[in-house]
C-alpha positions, 0 to 999 in steps of 0.5 A, a space after each residue: 306709055 307714049 311720049 306725050 304721057 311721059 311728058 305729062 307725067 314728068 311735068 306734074 312730077 316736077 310741079 309736085 316737087 316744087 309745090 312741096 318744096 315751098 309748102 312745108 308740113 312741119 311736125 314740131 314747133 315753128 320758130 320765126 323771126 324778122 329782120 336781123 340786119 346784122 344784130 348777131 348778139 341779140 339774135 343768137 341770144 334769143 335763139 338760145 332763149 327759145 331752145 333752138 341753139 345751145 350755149 355753143 350755138 349749135 342746133 338744139 331744136 330737134 324737129 323745130 323749123 326755124 324760119 327767117 323772113 330775110 334782111 339778115 344783112 345791111 346796117 348792122 355790124 355782124 351780118 356775116 356772122 348771122 349768115 354763116 351761123 344760119 348756114 351752119 344751122 341749116 346743116 345741123 337742123 337737117 341732121 336732127 330732123 328739123 329745118 332752117 328756112 330763109 326767104 330772101 329779103 330786099 337787102 339780100 338782093 340788094 347786096 347780091 346785085 351791087 346796091 351797097 347803100 346800106 352796107 355798114 363799114 363793119 360789114 366791109 371789114 368782116 371781109 377785109 382779111 380775105 381780100 388781097 392787094 392784088 385784087 384791089 390793084 386790079 380793081 383800081 386799075 379798072 377804076 383808073 381806066 374809066 376815071 383818068 382825071 387827077 393825080 395818082 395819089 388823089 385818085 388812089 385816095 378817092 378809090 380807097 375812101 369809096 371802096 374800103 378794104 373788104 369791099 371787093 371780097 364782100 362783093 365776090 362772096 355775095 356773087 352767084 358763085 361766092 361762098 354766100 351768094 351761092 347759098 342765097 340764090 338757092 333760097 325761096 322768096 315765099 314759103 308756107 309752113 303748115 297754115 302760115 305763109 312767110 314772106 319778107 314784104 307783103 301781098 300786092 295784087 300781082 301775086 294774088 292769083 299765083 302759086 308759090 312755085 310760080 312766084 318763086 320761079 319768077 323771082 329766082 329766074 329774074 335774079 339768076 338772069 340778072 347776076 348771070 348778065 352781070 358776070 358776063 359783062 364783067 368778064 367782057 371788061 365792061 362791068 368792073 366790080 366797083 360800079 354801083 347798082 345805081 350807076 350801072 345803066 349810065 356806065 353801060 350806056 357809055 360802053 356801048 357808045 364807045 364800042 359803037 363809035 370804034 366798031 361801026 355796024 357791029 355788035 359786041 357779043 356782050 350786047 345781049 347781056 346789056 339788054 338783060 340788065 336794062 330790062 331788069 328795071 321792069 323786073 318783078 324782082 325790083 318792083 315795089 309790088 314784089 313780095 320782098 318790097 311791098 309794104 301795103 300788107 303792113 301799112 294800108 287800110 286793112 279793109 281795102 288791103 285785106 281783099 288781096 291778102 284773103 285772095 292769096 291765102 285762100 289760093 295757097 290754102 293758108 290761114 295767115 301771112 307773116 312778114 318783116 320789112 316794115 319795122 314796128 316800135 318793138 312789138 309784134 302786131 297783128 292786123 286785119 283781125 289776125 290775117 297778117 302778122 308784122 314780125 320786124 320788131 326792130 331788132 337792130 337797136 342801134 337803128 330801129 330802137 326795137 327788140 328781138 322777137 320770135 313768133 312761135 307756133 306748134 301744138 298750142 296757141 301761137 305766142 311771141 317770145 321777146 329777148 329776155 322775156 320771162 312769159 309767152 306774149 300775144 301779138 298786139 292788135 294794131 292801133 288804128 285812129 285817124 283822129 290820133 294821126 291828125 290831132 294826136 287825140 282819140 275820137 272821144 278826146 277830140 270830140 270833147 275838145 271841139 265841144 268845149 275848147 274856146 275858139 281863137 280864130 275863124 276865117 273863110 275858107 273860100 271854097 264851096 257854095 256853102 261858104 265853110 270856115 276854118 275854126 281854130 281852138 285852143 285849150 290847155 296848151 293844145 291848138 287844133 283846127 277844124 272845118 265848120 259847116 252850117 248849111 241846112 236846107 231841111 232843118 229838123 228832117 229826122 223828126 218829121 212824120 213824113 219824108 218827101 224824097 223828091 225834096 228831102 233827097 236834094 237836101 244839104 245838111 251839115 249833120 250829115 258830116 257827123 253821120 258819115 263820121 259815126 258810120 265810118 267809126 262803126 265800120 272802123 274804116 277810119 277814113 272820115 275825120 272826127 266831127 261834132 255838132 256844136 255852135 261857133 259865133 252863135 250859129 249851130 253847125 258841124 265841126 269836122 277835124 281839119 286834115 292838115 298836110 294834105 292835098 286834094 285829088 285835084 291838086 295831086 293831079 296837077 302836082 304829080 300825076 303819077 300816084 306814088 305811095 305805099 298804098 295803091 290809089 285803086 286799092 284805096 278806092 275800094 273803100 271810097 266805092 263801098 262807103 259812097 254807095 252805102 251813104 249814097 253820096 252823089 257829091 264825090 268829086 276830086 275836090 273832097 278826096 284828100 290824100 296825106 302828103 307824106 304817104 298818099 293815104 286816102 281821107 274822105 271829107 264833105 258828106 253834106 249831100 249824102 244819105 238819100 232815101 234811094 236803095 240804088 247806087 249813086 250814078 257815078 258808081 253804077 257800073 263800078 265793080 264792088 270789091 268786098 273782103 270777108 273782113 269788110 263783109 263782116 263789118 257791114 253785116 254787123 250793121 242792124 236797124 237798132 244799132 243804126 238807130 241808136 247812133 244816127 236817129 238824132 240826125 237821120 229820118 227812119 227812111 234814111 236809116 232804112 235806105 242805108 241797110 238796103 244799100 248795105 245789102 246791095 253791096 253784099 249781094 253784088 260785091 266781088 268777094 275773095 274766093 279764088 
């Protein structure tokens, strides 16, 4: 075997070993749990209930694989006990033929890198006995050297208040060579056990083409490099233990400037470590797109977000992703027709008001165990309703309200050539606002024997807002407000629910050019493209794209110039890539002539319904799928 062949053999052997490390075949049960956050009592009791540990908290699970989704630490009182028990169980499980797996959460990384914003007083106190006075005096001397102002007594009090006893010992324990940190740094960020991928956060676009080994290698490498650089800077005396993660850049900048002033035209041997710390601002590890920070898989519209989820799962050969990070209200939720499971059920009840839970899979159907529960339960399908989010009512309830509630105020909106109005209704103590549009340039079009496309394809009809709403619900996209045909002040028109606390895309660009939200703009625009092609909307503009102010979720309004008879794309979408997940493809394929006619024939001409189906077929034909 020549040298090249040996290199190739070693390379593939190494790659195979890495793949096996992150792609695990578990012959028995798999018990997974979400964010513990120091809730030791509830967590350990739950482990007893599912037969993983005995009454003395020793491993009793046999060949069970126990999976933690990270965030063992922060906020709660007993993080140390949680970690140390899990470390013990890892050893005991291996001896019994089982295994313990931990994927790092953002809070493990935060403590390891010195971001202690969420560390509770009890967590510091758990390390107080191991912190000597000599250690505190040494760190205080460093603190005083860089904070010389005020009296000694006042300075010492500030130091003790800011850095309680146990602070230094905790930081050292979570360092790269510490009793806990040396274990944590070996842990992966993403693993696959049987047919499931387990990660703390979710799957953003940056990860979809990566293997498990490459994702873990990148994140573990960045974490190791950052911690090594911080250790080097501490050894050089320019990064004391007390300096917070968020203060590190300003602190290091001051040290570099001091050195440069005292040593013109010289470079300190610790400058490269400073560069590494600064470059970490752009590291994947600290990005909101990384698997331990990303919330889109848990929160964003499933019909846009499923595109990335499906691509990744197909890439790694898995069926489902199980994640923590984003707490529910105490229930394990499934979304994207079961592609994704949200397992952070708010175990730390003092903060999240939830309960401990575990997802258990094995020879039979998957099921959920809740702390103290007497039966096996199924994940709850998440409820998605734009109507409830905007008005607190279901679509049916809101439709009835808009049709029957007295109008108490009508005012001109002052926007648009058709002069829409804002209508306020009140009934049974409920107040709700809606947009009233009454322009109809082609009355009765739906019932005419002939359809003249040159004229009717330029029509502006209020009923199309109702059609857009109904078609949105048929697809379950939930991006178009509830709408009905009714009469206001003696005039027939369409009432569409008012999207309160929102801004148009025009306003957003003026106020905040950078798009900052859990759900990326370009990801959400997948639905805009598909929906506007489906309804052939020629009038999509920056004024009728809305974003909710608090989370920048897409809402689409003003569809009165849509539903043309053409079977082609609208002009603005002629060269746009169409992304269609299998989940969305299934919803589109569910449309047929009978269903559309039943729901929409009172508003649309048969030619228009025929065109919807033709454009649906175009989307399915030209859409980019999620095959790897």
